[in-house]
C-alpha positions in Angstrom: 28.5 33.5 1.3 28.9 29.7 1.8 27.2 30.0 5.1 24.2 31.8 3.6 23.8 29.3 0.8 23.9 26.3 3.3 21.4 28.0 5.6 19.0 28.6 2.7 19.3 25.0 1.4 19.0 23.7 4.9 15.8 25.7 5.6 14.2 24.7 2.4 14.8 21.0 3.0 13.9 21.3 6.6 10.5 22.8 5.8 9.8 20.1 3.2 10.9 17.2 5.3 9.4 18.8 8.4 6.0 18.7 6.9 6.4 15.0 6.4 7.5 14.5 10.0 4.5 16.4 11.3 2.1 14.6 9.0 3.2 11.1 10.1 3.3 12.1 13.7 -0.4 13.2 13.7 -1.6 10.0 12.1 0.7 7.6 13.9 -0.5 9.1 17.2 -4.1 8.8 16.1 -3.6 5.1 15.2 -3.1 4.3 18.9 -6.8 4.8 19.5 -9.4 2.2 18.8 -11.4 2.1 15.6 -15.2 2.3 15.9 -16.7 -1.1 15.3 -19.3 -1.6 12.6 -22.8 -2.8 13.5 -23.6 -6.4 12.8 -25.7 -6.2 9.6 -24.7 -9.4 7.9 -28.1 -9.6 6.1 -28.6 -9.6 3.2 -25.9 -12.0 2.0 -24.7 -10.2 -1.1 -23.2 -11.8 -4.2 -19.5 -11.3 -4.4 -17.0 -11.5 -7.3 -13.5 -12.1 -6.1 -11.1 -11.0 -8.9 -7.5 -12.3 -9.0 -5.5 -11.0 -12.0 -2.6 -13.4 -12.5 0.5 -13.1 -14.7 2.6 -16.3 -15.1 2.1 -17.5 -11.5 1.4 -21.2 -12.2 2.4 -22.6 -8.8 1.3 -19.8 -6.4 -2.2 -19.4 -7.8 -3.1 -23.0 -7.2 -2.1 -22.8 -3.6 -3.9 -19.6 -2.9 -7.0 -20.6 -4.8 -7.5 -23.6 -2.6 -7.3 -21.4 0.5 -9.4 -18.5 -0.8 -12.2 -20.8 -1.7 -12.4 -21.9 2.0 -14.5 -18.9 3.1 -17.1 -18.9 5.9 -19.6 -17.5 3.3 -22.3 -19.3 1.3 -20.6 -21.0 -1.6 -23.4 -20.0 -4.0 -22.9 -16.3 -3.0 -19.4 -15.8 -4.2 -17.2 -16.6 -7.3 -13.5 -16.7 -7.3 -12.5 -15.4 -10.8 -8.9 -15.9 -11.9 -8.0 -13.6 -14.8 -5.3 -15.7 -16.4 -2.5 -14.1 -18.3 0.3 -16.5 -19.4 -0.9 -19.5 -17.3 -0.4 -23.1 -18.5 -3.4 -25.0 -19.8 -2.8 -27.6 -17.1 -3.0 -24.8 -14.4 -6.2 -23.5 -15.9 -7.8 -26.9 -15.8 -6.7 -27.4 -12.2 -8.2 -24.1 -11.2 -11.5 -25.0 -12.8 -11.5 -28.3 -11.0 -11.0 -26.5 -7.7 -14.1 -24.5 -8.3 -12.7 -21.2 -9.6 -13.9 -19.4 -12.7 -11.1 -18.6 -15.2 -11.1 -15.8 -17.7 -8.1 -16.2 -20.1 -6.4 -13.1 -21.5 -3.5 -12.8 -23.9 -1.9 -9.5 -23.7 1.4 -8.7 -25.4 3.6 -5.8 -24.3 0.8 -3.6 -23.0 -0.4 -5.8 -20.2 -1.7 -4.1 -17.0 -3.8 -5.2 -14.0 -6.3 -2.5 -14.9 -6.6 -3.9 -18.4 -7.3 -7.4 -17.2 -9.8 -6.2 -14.6 -11.7 -4.2 -17.2 -11.8 -7.1 -19.6 -13.3 -9.3 -16.9 -15.8 -6.7 -15.9 -17.1 -6.3 -19.4 -17.3 -10.1 -20.0 -19.2 -11.0 -16.8 -23.0 -10.8 -16.8 -23.6 -12.1 -13.2 -25.5 -9.9 -10.9 -22.9 -9.2 -8.2 -23.2 -6.5 -5.5 -19.6 -6.5 -4.3 -16.3 -6.7 -6.1 -13.1 -7.9 -4.3 -9.6 -7.6 -5.7 -6.8 -9.9 -4.6 -3.2 -10.5 -5.9 -2.1 -14.0 -6.9 -0.2 -14.5 -3.6 -3.0 -13.2 -1.3 -4.6 -15.5 1.2 -7.8 -14.3 2.9 -8.7 -15.3 6.4 -11.9 -17.4 6.4 -14.1 -14.6 7.6 -13.0 -11.8 5.2 -15.9 -12.0 2.7 -18.3 -12.0 5.6 -16.6 -8.9 7.0 -16.7 -7.2 3.6 -20.4 -8.1 3.3 -21.1 -6.6 6.7 -19.3 -3.3 5.9 -21.2 -3.1 2.6 -24.5 -3.5 4.5 -23.4 -0.7 6.8 -23.3 1.6 3.8 -19.6 1.5 2.8 -18.9 1.4 -1.0 -15.2 1.1 -0.8 -13.3 -1.0 1.8 -9.7 -1.8 2.4 -8.8 -5.0 4.3 -5.8 -5.5 6.6 -2.9 -6.9 4.6 -0.3 -8.6 6.7 3.0 -10.3 5.8 2.8 -14.0 4.8 6.5 -14.5 5.2 9.4 -13.3 7.3 12.1 -15.6 5.8 14.6 -12.9 4.7 15.7 -9.5 6.1 14.0 -7.7 3.2 10.8 -9.7 3.7 10.8 -8.5 7.4 11.5 -4.9 6.3 8.7 -5.0 3.7 6.3 -6.5 6.3 7.1 -3.9 8.9 6.9 -1.1 6.3 3.3 -2.3 5.4 2.3 -2.3 9.1 3.6 1.2 9.5 1.5 2.3 6.5 -1.5 0.5 7.9 -1.2 2.5 11.1 -0.6 5.9 9.5 -2.5 5.8 6.2 -5.3 3.5 7.1 -6.2 3.2 10.8 -4.9 6.6 11.8 -6.8 8.3 8.9 -10.0 6.5 9.8 -9.7 7.5 13.5 -9.6 11.1 12.4 -12.5 10.7 10.0 -10.6 10.6 6.7 -10.5 7.9 4.1 -8.2 4.9 4.3 -5.6 4.5 1.6 -5.9 1.6 -0.8 -3.1 -0.9 -1.2 -3.9 -2.6 -4.5 -5.3 -5.8 -3.2 -7.4 -7.1 -0.3 -10.0 -4.4 -1.1 -13.7 -4.5 -1.8 -16.1 -2.1 -3.6 -19.7 -1.7 -4.6 -19.7 -3.7 -7.8 -21.4 -1.2 -10.1 -19.3 1.7 -8.8 -16.1 -0.3 -9.3 -17.1 -1.3 -12.8 -17.9 2.3 -13.7 -14.8 3.9 -12.3 -12.5 1.2 -13.7 -13.5 2.2 -17.3 -11.5 5.4 -17.0 -8.4 3.7 -15.4 -5.6 2.6 -17.7 -2.5 2.9 -15.4 0.4 0.8 -16.4 1.5 0.6 -12.7 -0.2 1.7 -9.6 -3.8 1.4 -10.8 -5.0 1.5 -7.1 -3.8 5.1 -6.7 -5.7 6.1 -9.8 -8.8 4.3 -8.5 -8.4 5.9 -5.0 -8.2 9.4 -6.5 -11.4 8.7 -8.6 -13.2 7.5 -5.5 -12.2 10.6 -3.4 -12.9 12.9 -6.3 -16.4 11.5 -6.2 -16.5 12.0 -2.4 -16.6 8.2 -1.7 -15.0 7.6 1.7 -12.9 4.4 2.0 -13.3 2.3 5.1 -10.6 0.1 6.8 -11.3 -3.2 8.3 -8.5 -4.0 10.7 -9.7 -7.5 11.5 -10.2 -8.5 7.8 -6.8 -10.2 7.5 -5.3 -10.9 4.1 -1.8 -12.5 4.0 0.5 -11.1 1.4 3.9 -12.3 0.2 6.6 -9.8 1.1 9.6 -8.9 -1.1 12.5 -11.3 -0.3 15.4 -10.0 -2.4 17.0 -6.5 -2.8 16.5 -6.5 -6.5 12.7 -7.1 -6.1 12.6 -4.4 -3.4 14.2 -1.9 -5.9 11.7 -2.9 -8.6 8.7 -2.6 -6.3 9.8 0.8 -4.9 10.6 2.1 -8.5 7.0 1.3 -9.4 5.6 3.0 -6.2 7.8 6.1 -6.5 7.0 6.6 -10.1 3.2 6.4 -9.4 3.6 8.9 -6.6 5.4 11.4 -8.7 3.1 11.1 -11.7 -0.1 11.5 -9.5 1.4 14.5 -7.7 2.1 16.3 -11.0 -1.3 15.5 -12.4 -3.4 16.4 -9.3 -1.7 19.2 -7.4 -3.8 22.0 -8.9 -7.0 19.9 -8.5 -6.1 19.2 -4.9 -5.9 22.9 -4.1 -9.3 23.4 -5.7 -10.7 20.4 -3.7 -9.5 21.9 -0.5 -11.4 25.1 -1.0 -14.5 23.2 -2.2 -14.5 21.1 1.0 -13.2 17.9 -0.4 -10.4 17.5 2.2 -10.1 13.7 1.5 -8.9 14.4 -2.0 -6.5 17.1 -0.9 -5.1 14.8 1.8 -4.4 12.1 -0.8 -2.4 14.4 -3.0 -0.6 15.7 0.0 0.5 12.1 0.7 2.1 12.1 -2.8 4.0 15.3 -1.8 5.5 13.7 1.3 8.5 11.4 0.7 8.2 7.7 1.5 9.0 6.9 5.2 12.4 5.4 4.6 13.5 8.3 2.3 12.2 10.8 4.9 14.2 9.1 7.7 17.4 8.7 5.7 17.4 12.2 4.2 16.8 13.8 7.7 19.7 11.7 9.1 21.9 12.8 6.2 21.2 16.5 6.6 21.4 16.4 10.4 24.8 14.7 10.1 26.2 17.1 7.5 25.0 20.2 9.3 26.4 19.1 12.7 29.8 18.1 11.1 30.1 21.4 9.3 29.2 23.3 12.5 31.9 21.4 14.5 34.7 21.3 12.0 34.3 24.7 10.4 33.2 27.0 13.3 34.4 30.2 11.6 32.2 29.6 8.5 29.3 27.6 9.9 29.4 28.3 13.6 26.8 30.9 13.8 23.9 30.8 16.2 21.5 30.4 13.2 23.3 27.2 12.1 23.2 26.0 15.7 19.5 26.5 15.7 19.2 24.6 12.4 21.2 21.7 13.9 18.7 21.5 16.7 15.8 21.6 14.4 17.2 18.8 12.3 17.7 16.6 15.3 14.2 17.5 16.5 12.6 16.5 13.2 14.7 13.3 13.0 13.5 12.4 16.5 9.9 13.1 15.6 10.2 10.8 12.6 11.8 8.0 14.6 9.2 8.3 17.3 6.3 8.3 14.8 7.6 5.2 13.0 8.3 3.3 16.2 4.8 3.9 17.7 3.4 2.9 14.3 4.9 -0.6 14.5 2.6 -3.2 16.2 3.9 -4.4 19.5 4.0 -8.0 18.2 6.8 -7.0 15.7 8.9 -5.2 18.3 11.3 -8.1 18.9 14.9 -9.2 18.2 14.1 -9.3 14.4 14.2 -5.5 14.4 18.0 -5.8 14.6 17.9 -7.6 11.2 15.7 -4.8 9.9 18.1 -2.0 11.1 21.1 -3.7 9.4 19.2 -3.6 6.1 18.1 0.1 6.3 21.2 1.6 4.6 20.9 -0.8 1.6 17.2 -0.2 1.4 17.7 3.6 1.5 20.3 3.4 -1.3 17.9 1.3 -3.4 15.1 3.8 -3.0 17.4 6.8 -3.9 18.5 4.9 -7.0 14.8 4.3 -7.8 14.3 8.1 -7.9 16.7 8.4 -10.8 15.8 5.2 -12.7 12.0 5.3 -12.8 11.5 5.9 -16.5 10.9 2.3 -17.2 8.0 2.2 -14.7 6.1 4.7 -16.9 6.7 2.7 -20.1 6.1 -0.9 -19.2 4.4 -3.2 -16.7 6.7 -4.1 -13.8 6.0 -7.6 -12.5 7.3 -8.9 -9.2 7.5 -12.7 -9.2 6.1 -14.5 -6.2 8.0 -17.6 -5.0 7.2 -18.1 -1.4 5.3 -21.4 -0.8 4.5 -23.4 2.3 1.9 -25.9 3.4 -1.8 -25.0 3.6 -1.8 -26.1 7.2 1.0 -23.6 8.1 -0.9 -20.7 6.5 -4.1 -21.7 8.2 -2.4 -21.7 11.5 -0.9 -18.3 11.0 -4.3 -16.8 10.1 -5.8 -18.3 13.2 -3.1 -16.8 15.4 -3.6 -13.4 13.8 
C-alpha cells in the first residue's frame, strides 16, 4: 500500500517538475545561438520619455539621474521624468537642477508603480513616440536610448533591454545576478531565437508611447505590474523584442531578508496570474496565439531554484527509501523512478549551467553554491507567506552606491 502511494505521488511530481526541466532545456539550448541583428534604421530620431518611478530613494536617484542623462542621444529628444513619491524637497530641487523633470505624487497606503506611471501618463502632454521605464537604481549604458530608437524604427512596439548586475558585493547579490542572467538566456534570448516573445523584467524596457499609455490604463497591480502588462501585450498579439546589447545595470539583492521579500512578490504574482489566465491560455493556444499560452505556461513552471531544490529532494528521498527499505520500496518500478528523478535533475542542472554566461563561470560560483540551501529555504517559506504581497506594496530599499567613474568603467567593459 505504502509503495503504491509513494509511486503515485512520485509520478505526479515527476511529471510536473519534468515539464519544467524540459521547458528550460529547450530554451537554454536555443540561447546558445546568435540573435538576428536589427537593421540600422536610426532615423527618425524619436522623442523618448524615460519614466523613473521612485519611492523614498533620495540618495540613489541623484546618482542614477546623473548617469542616465548622459546618453548618446540628442538632448532635445528625450526627457528623464522622475515620478517622486516620498522624496525630500532638497532632492527634488537637485533633480531639477540636473535636468530631470519631476512629477510629485503623494500616495498613502495604496501606492503602486502602476499607479505612479498612470498618473504621469495622464499629466504629460508632450508628443512622445517611445516610453522607457527604469527603476530608481538602474543605470543605462550611453547607447541604450539609441538602440531603443533603432528597434522602434524597425517596427518593434515593445522592447526589453539587457539588465545586468550592478553589484557583486555579497553572496546573495551574486546569486541574484546569476539568476537574472539565467532568466535572460531562457526567457529572453532563447525565446527570441525560437520566434517567441521576450519576457519583460519590470525595468529597462521600452514601448510605443501611445500603446503603453493605452494598456497601462487597465493595469492596477499592487506588485508585478510588468507581468500584467506583458499579458496585455501578448493578448493583443504584440511581440516583445530583446536587445542583448542594450545594457542596463541593476542593483542586486544584498541580504537574505530582501531576497525573501523580492521572491515573495514574484511568487505571488506568478500564482495570481496563473489562476487568472489558465482558461484563457488554453483558448489562446487553439486560436493560434502561442505567445500568450507560453507566457501562462511559464507561470505554471516553478522558479528555477525551487525546481532544482525540489528535484534534489525527491531524488534523495526516493533513492534512500529504495536502499533502506528494499522489501517495501525495492520494486523495479521504484528503481525506474529513481533513474527518472536523477535524469530530470541532471537535465535541470545542465540547462542552468549552459544558461550562465561564460564570464560568470569562475571561483565566485562556489560562494553561490554555499548560499543555495538558504535561498531555497527562503523561497519555500515565500510560498506559504505570500498573503501580504497581495494586500500591500512591497518595496525593496536600494543602498548600493559607488563612484560614477566606477559604473562608467563597468558599462564600457560590458
